[in-house]
Backbone bond lengths (Angstrom), bond angles and torsions (degrees), N, CA, C in turn:
res aa  C-N    CA-C-N  psi(-1)  N-CA   C-N-CA  omega(-1)  CA-C   N-CA-C  phi
1 X - - - 1.454 - - 1.525 108.80 -
2 X 1.316 116.57 130.17 1.463 121.38 -177.73 1.523 110.95 -72.81
3 X 1.314 115.93 142.13 1.458 122.12 177.65 1.518 108.57 -89.57
4 X 1.348 117.55 114.33 1.468 119.79 -176.50 1.514 112.19 -68.96
5 X 1.321 118.05 -15.30 1.456 120.52 -178.57 1.524 112.04 -94.69
6 X 1.311 118.06 1.08 1.455 122.34 -175.30 1.524 114.33 -54.60
7 X 1.342 120.89 -44.03 1.458 119.48 -177.29 1.535 114.02 -67.94
8 X 1.315 117.52 -11.00 1.454 121.42 -176.09 1.527 108.94 -98.29
9 X 1.326 116.07 133.33 1.455 121.41 -176.70 1.519 114.11 -75.01
10 X 1.341 117.41 -36.77 1.459 120.11 -175.83 1.524 110.26 -156.28
11 X 1.321 116.10 177.60 1.461 120.30 -176.22 1.526 112.21 -66.59
12 X 1.325 118.58 -31.02 1.465 120.29 177.30 1.525 110.71 -64.00
13 X 1.329 116.08 -44.25 1.465 119.68 178.16 1.520 110.80 -64.89
14 X 1.338 116.90 -38.62 1.455 119.26 178.99 1.523 110.89 -66.32
15 X 1.327 117.52 -40.41 1.471 121.16 178.21 1.528 109.85 -60.17
16 X 1.327 117.15 -41.60 1.468 120.94 178.59 1.520 111.03 -66.31
17 X 1.331 116.69 -43.94 1.464 120.61 179.49 1.523 110.69 -62.64
18 X 1.333 116.91 -44.95 1.455 121.68 179.85 1.525 111.00 -64.30
19 X 1.327 116.42 -43.25 1.464 120.45 179.37 1.519 112.45 -62.21
20 X 1.326 116.31 -44.21 1.467 119.99 178.34 1.532 110.86 -63.75
21 X 1.319 115.92 -36.82 1.459 120.42 178.89 1.525 110.74 -65.55
22 X 1.315 117.29 -44.79 1.463 121.00 178.37 1.527 110.06 -61.80
23 X 1.321 116.73 -41.95 1.472 119.97 177.53 1.529 110.48 -62.47
24 X 1.320 117.02 -40.40 1.465 120.96 179.72 1.532 111.01 -63.06
25 X 1.334 116.01 -42.41 1.464 119.85 176.64 1.530 110.19 -61.27
26 X 1.320 115.68 -46.57 1.468 121.04 -179.45 1.522 111.08 -58.81
27 X 1.316 116.04 -47.01 1.465 120.28 -178.08 1.523 111.32 -65.48
28 X 1.332 117.36 -39.57 1.471 119.10 178.09 1.524 110.59 -60.76
29 X 1.314 115.93 -39.70 1.460 120.10 -178.91 1.524 112.72 -75.06
30 X 1.338 117.07 -12.03 1.456 120.50 176.83 1.517 114.41 86.44
31 X 1.316 117.28 15.55 1.459 120.42 179.25 1.526 111.39 -84.27
32 X 1.317 116.05 141.92 1.465 120.01 165.43 1.524 106.35 -75.72
33 X 1.316 116.90 165.91 1.464 118.88 176.04 1.529 110.61 -60.65
34 X 1.317 115.70 -40.89 1.464 120.09 -178.53 1.529 111.10 -62.31
35 X 1.331 116.69 -46.76 1.469 120.35 -179.20 1.530 111.50 -66.68
36 X 1.333 116.97 -40.55 1.465 119.92 179.86 1.523 110.62 -68.02
37 X 1.316 116.96 -37.02 1.464 120.58 175.67 1.525 110.06 -60.88
38 X 1.329 116.91 -40.31 1.473 120.57 176.55 1.528 110.90 -61.77
39 X 1.337 116.79 -43.56 1.468 121.15 178.65 1.529 110.14 -60.18
40 X 1.336 116.14 -41.34 1.463 120.92 -177.36 1.522 112.83 -82.48
41 X 1.326 116.35 -9.21 1.462 122.49 -177.11 1.531 111.65 60.47
42 X 1.342 114.41 45.41 1.467 121.62 173.41 1.521 107.87 -129.70
43 X 1.312 116.48 163.26 1.456 120.46 177.31 1.527 109.00 -73.68
44 X 1.316 116.50 147.02 1.466 121.24 -178.71 1.524 111.56 -57.74
45 X 1.324 117.71 -38.48 1.469 119.37 -178.98 1.523 111.29 -66.68
46 X 1.341 117.31 -32.55 1.463 120.19 176.42 1.525 110.29 -67.48
47 X 1.325 116.95 -40.99 1.462 120.40 176.56 1.527 110.20 -61.98
48 X 1.316 117.41 -39.84 1.463 121.27 177.23 1.522 110.56 -59.59
49 X 1.323 116.50 -44.66 1.468 120.68 179.61 1.527 110.81 -63.65
50 X 1.330 116.57 -40.32 1.469 120.58 177.41 1.525 109.89 -61.98
51 X 1.338 116.24 -50.63 1.468 120.33 -176.14 1.527 112.39 -64.77
52 X 1.303 117.77 -28.05 1.466 121.07 178.04 1.524 112.06 -83.30
53 X 1.342 116.58 -4.63 1.457 120.34 178.33 1.509 113.71 74.05
54 X 1.322 116.59 25.05 1.464 120.72 -178.73 1.518 112.54 -86.52
55 X 1.330 116.33 -10.74 1.459 121.62 178.10 1.523 108.09 -139.55
56 X 1.321 115.74 140.54 1.461 120.45 175.03 1.519 106.75 -95.33
57 X 1.320 115.93 108.17 1.460 120.17 -175.34 1.529 110.52 -73.05
58 X 1.311 114.74 156.92 1.461 120.87 -179.39 1.525 110.70 -71.33
59 X 1.301 114.75 163.69 1.456 119.86 175.84 1.525 109.99 -62.73
60 X 1.323 116.87 -36.20 1.466 120.22 178.76 1.530 110.70 -64.26
61 X 1.319 118.54 -43.36 1.469 120.81 178.48 1.532 109.44 -65.64
62 X 1.329 117.08 -38.75 1.464 120.60 176.47 1.525 110.10 -61.73
63 X 1.338 117.09 -42.49 1.461 121.37 178.13 1.522 110.74 -62.04
64 X 1.333 116.79 -40.83 1.459 120.67 179.34 1.534 111.05 -63.99
65 X 1.319 116.65 -42.24 1.470 120.50 178.33 1.528 109.54 -63.43
66 X 1.330 116.79 -47.05 1.466 120.80 179.27 1.528 110.36 -59.18
67 X 1.329 116.68 -43.01 1.471 120.49 -179.20 1.525 111.06 -62.76
68 X 1.337 117.58 -40.46 1.471 120.71 178.91 1.529 111.25 -64.94
69 X 1.337 115.83 -22.55 1.467 121.36 178.15 1.526 111.71 -96.52
70 X 1.339 116.50 8.86 1.466 122.61 -177.78 1.526 112.01 58.69
71 X 1.324 116.04 40.22 1.459 121.96 178.69 1.518 110.08 -121.34
72 X 1.320 116.12 142.90 1.460 119.56 169.56 1.526 107.52 -75.41
73 X 1.321 116.73 160.08 1.468 119.23 175.53 1.527 110.52 -60.45
74 X 1.323 116.17 -38.20 1.467 119.71 -179.85 1.525 111.02 -59.94
75 X 1.326 116.35 -46.84 1.461 119.09 -179.67 1.528 110.87 -68.93
76 X 1.321 117.59 -38.83 1.465 121.93 178.13 1.524 109.88 -56.06
77 X 1.354 117.00 -51.23 1.459 119.78 -178.35 1.528 112.33 -71.43
78 X 1.332 117.50 -31.02 1.464 119.85 175.04 1.520 109.73 -63.13
79 X 1.328 116.25 -44.37 1.472 120.22 179.30 1.520 111.01 -65.34
80 X 1.321 117.38 -34.41 1.459 121.94 178.16 1.517 111.04 -61.26
81 X 1.336 116.15 -38.17 1.461 121.42 -174.52 1.531 114.55 -97.07
82 X 1.320 117.64 -19.79 1.464 120.65 -172.49 1.529 110.83 -122.91
83 X 1.334 117.19 106.91 1.463 120.01 -179.39 1.530 113.86 -56.99
84 X 1.328 117.82 -32.66 1.466 120.15 179.04 1.527 110.96 -68.03
85 X 1.325 117.07 -37.81 1.467 120.45 177.84 1.528 109.54 -66.71
86 X 1.345 116.45 -39.40 1.460 119.26 177.62 1.532 109.96 -64.43
87 X 1.330 117.19 -44.46 1.469 121.02 -179.20 1.529 111.05 -61.16
88 X 1.326 116.98 -37.86 1.469 120.08 178.03 1.527 110.18 -64.51
89 X 1.329 117.52 -42.98 1.470 121.14 177.58 1.524 110.55 -63.17
90 X 1.320 115.74 -44.42 1.461 121.40 -178.73 1.530 110.52 -59.53
91 X 1.334 116.68 -37.46 1.465 120.65 -179.72 1.523 112.19 -71.29
92 X 1.317 117.38 -29.99 1.468 119.62 -176.14 1.523 113.38 -92.12
93 X 1.320 118.29 -19.26 1.466 121.60 -175.71 1.521 109.86 -105.80
94 X 1.298 114.93 126.49 1.465 120.99 -179.95 1.526 109.87 -96.00
95 X 1.321 116.99 147.63 1.465 120.05 177.21 1.523 111.46 -59.73
96 X 1.319 114.90 150.69 1.467 119.94 177.29 1.526 108.66 -74.69
97 X 1.324 117.01 146.76 1.469 118.76 177.68 1.528 110.09 -62.90
98 X 1.309 115.07 140.82 1.467 119.88 179.00 1.515 109.18 -69.62
99 X 1.330 115.63 135.60 1.454 118.54 175.67 1.525 108.27 -95.63
100 X 1.313 117.45 150.26 1.461 119.45 -179.17 1.517 111.14 -61.87
101 X 1.304 115.68 139.49 1.467 121.30 179.07 1.524 109.11 -77.15
102 X 1.314 115.29 142.47 1.462 120.16 175.46 1.514 109.08 -79.59
103 X 1.290 115.21 142.63 1.455 120.03 175.67 1.517 108.43 -74.52
104 X 1.311 116.09 134.62 1.456 120.17 179.39 1.525 112.11 -102.03
105 X 1.302 115.68 7.12 1.456 120.41 179.20 1.517 111.07 -74.06
106 X 1.301 114.41 139.33 1.469 119.01 173.70 1.509 107.95 -88.46
107 X 1.323 116.38 135.25 1.471 119.03 179.94 1.488 111.28 -116.77
């Protein structure tokens, strides 16, 4: 059985790779960090830390993110390691419609 973590030297590199992958998924779907954080039920700053690879998230948090994207963990990790699998997902999944931004002006 192939080790999906083989190309990565250490946990810091894996955290960075995973974070960049999550950001790539988010951007393809058209979410802002704030909106995606709301979908994941995490604070925006925590999502920023994840996407920057500053924290190695748990398998449970990874499962929760995959579930919110309608992905199994198996497919999530396959897409992480296989550009062709990611391209196939990208072709089948359309970005979410943009929701109107709230005005932050005080009146």
